[in-house]
C-alpha positions, 0 to 999 in steps of 0.5 A: 497542496501535499504540504497539506497532507499529514506524514501518514497521509503521504506515506499512503500515497507514496506507498500506492503511486509506487505499487501502482508503477509496478509491472507485476500485480504482486511484491514482497513487502522487503522489495517495497521497504528496499525501495522506499527507504521504509522499514518492514514495520512501515510497510506493513503499517502504512499498507493495513492503513491503505487497506483499511481506506480503501475498505472504507471507500469502496466497502468490503468487495473492492472492484478489481481495480481498486484492490490491495491487499497483503498476504497471510504471512505479511510478506507480499503485498499485491494491487490490481 
């Protein structure tokens, strides 16, 4: 079924899967990029798109277990 997804959708799944596997709640964009072999730009783009997707599904007030956020300085990403 993975072959049916577009590249951007696969990247979102890859990012979300990686974040869910992390013990800590917040991780640096640099660390994500190194782990997934992505550029900083790609990490920020995919994370922003994923935040928009989750917001459209769960609304502005995402529940604690479905929250993905980028820090204001775009150096960290947190998933709860």
